[in-house]
KEKE-3310 file (N, C-alpha, C; in steps of 0.2 Angstrom, whole numbers, plus 5000, padded with zeros to 4 digits):
npx = (5005:5011:5021:5011:5006:5016:5020:5012:5012:5018:5010:4999:5005:5007:4994:4991:4998:4994:4980:4978:4983:4976:4964:4969:4972:4961:4954:4959:4960:4947:4946:4955:4952:4940:4947:4954:4944:4937:4949:4951:4940:4940:4955:4961:4958:4969:4977:4968:4965:4975:4978:4968:4970:4983:4977:4971:4982:4988:4982:4989:5002:4996:4994:5006:5012:5003:5007:5022:5021:5013:5023:5034:5031)
npy = (4995:5007:5008:5010:5022:5030:5029:5038:5049:5059:5061:5066:5080:5085:5084:5093:5106:5107:5107:5117:5129:5128:5134:5146:5151:5152:5162:5173:5174:5180:5187:5197:5200:5207:5218:5226:5232:5241:5249:5254:5263:5270:5278:5278:5266:5256:5253:5244:5234:5229:5225:5217:5206:5200:5193:5179:5171:5169:5158:5147:5147:5143:5128:5124:5123:5115:5105:5103:5098:5086:5078:5081:5074)
npz = (5001:5004:4995:4983:4986:4987:4973:4966:4969:4962:4951:4958:4961:4949:4943:4953:4951:4938:4933:4941:4936:4924:4927:4932:4919:4911:4919:4919:4905:4904:4912:4907:4893:4897:4906:4895:4888:4900:4902:4889:4891:4901:4910:4920:4928:4924:4936:4944:4936:4933:4946:4947:4937:4942:4952:4950:4948:4960:4962:4956:4963:4975:4971:4966:4981:4986:4979:4981:4996:4995:4987:4995:5008)
capx = (4999:5015:5023:5007:5004:5023:5020:5006:5012:5020:5004:4994:5006:5006:4987:4988:4999:4993:4973:4977:4986:4972:4960:4971:4974:4955:4950:4966:4957:4943:4948:4962:4948:4936:4952:4954:4938:4937:4955:4949:4933:4944:4961:4962:4957:4973:4981:4963:4963:4982:4979:4963:4973:4986:4974:4971:4989:4990:4980:4994:5006:4993:4993:5012:5016:4999:5013:5027:5018:5013:5031:5039:5025)
capy = (5001:5012:5009:5014:5030:5033:5031:5040:5055:5064:5062:5070:5084:5086:5087:5100:5111:5107:5110:5127:5132:5130:5137:5151:5152:5154:5167:5178:5176:5183:5197:5203:5205:5214:5224:5229:5234:5245:5253:5260:5269:5273:5276:5278:5259:5253:5252:5240:5228:5224:5219:5211:5200:5197:5190:5172:5167:5165:5149:5142:5146:5138:5122:5124:5122:5108:5098:5101:5096:5080:5075:5079:5073)
capz = (5000:5004:4988:4977:4987:4983:4966:4964:4972:4957:4946:4961:4962:4942:4944:4956:4947:4929:4935:4944:4929:4917:4929:4932:4913:4911:4923:4916:4900:4903:4916:4903:4890:4899:4907:4888:4886:4904:4899:4884:4892:4909:4908:4929:4929:4923:4943:4945:4933:4933:4950:4945:4934:4946:4958:4950:4948:4967:4963:4955:4969:4978:4968:4968:4988:4987:4974:4986:5002:4993:4987:5001:5013)
cpx = (5005:5018:5018:5006:5010:5023:5016:5007:5015:5015:4998:4997:5005:4999:4987:4993:4996:4984:4973:4979:4983:4965:4962:4971:4967:4952:4957:4965:4951:4941:4951:4955:4943:4941:4953:4951:4936:4945:4955:4944:4939:4950:4964:4960:4962:4976:4974:4963:4971:4981:4973:4966:4978:4983:4975:4977:4990:4987:4984:5001:5002:4995:5002:5014:5010:5005:5019:5026:5017:5019:5035:5036:5031)
cpy = (5007:5012:5011:5021:5033:5033:5034:5047:5061:5064:5067:5076:5088:5090:5092:5106:5113:5111:5116:5131:5134:5134:5145:5156:5156:5160:5174:5179:5181:5189:5200:5204:5211:5221:5227:5234:5240:5249:5259:5265:5271:5272:5275:5271:5256:5250:5243:5235:5226:5222:5213:5204:5198:5191:5182:5169:5165:5157:5145:5141:5142:5130:5120:5121:5117:5102:5097:5097:5089:5077:5076:5078:5068)
cpz = (5000:4996:4981:4979:4985:4977:4962:4966:4967:4953:4951:4962:4955:4943:4948:4954:4941:4931:4938:4938:4924:4921:4930:4923:4908:4913:4919:4908:4900:4907:4912:4897:4890:4903:4900:4888:4892:4903:4895:4885:4898:4910:4916:4931:4927:4931:4945:4943:4932:4940:4950:4941:4936:4951:4955:4950:4954:4967:4959:4959:4975:4979:4968:4975:4990:4985:4979:4993:4999:4991:4993:5007:5018)
residu = (MET:GLU:GLN:LEU:LEU:GLY:SER:LEU:ALA:PRO:ILE:GLY:ALA:GLY:LEU:ALA:VAL:GLY:LEU:ALA:ALA:LEU:GLY:THR:GLY:TYR:ALA:GLN:ALA:LYS:ILE:GLY:SER:ALA:ALA:VAL:GLY:ALA:ILE:LEU:GLU:LYS:LYS:GLU:MET:THR:GLY:ILE:MET:ILE:LEU:LEU:ILE:ALA:ILE:PRO:GLU:THR:MET:VAL:ILE:PHE:GLY:PHE:VAL:ILE:ALA:VAL:LEU:ILE:LEU:TYR:LYS)
# end
């Protein structure tokens, strides 16, 4: 049983990072297109939009942390 869990750990770590990256890419695509439209209408929205684009990136960082925890448990 212990050997089976050890062999599945890299797969779980890869899924943690990969699925988090897919979700982040999807979110950033939607936010990015909306941000371009908002910035074209109001230039002062640039800072807020940069922040909104950066927020989903934390999901990949959390996925990476989970992957490290899985691999080095």
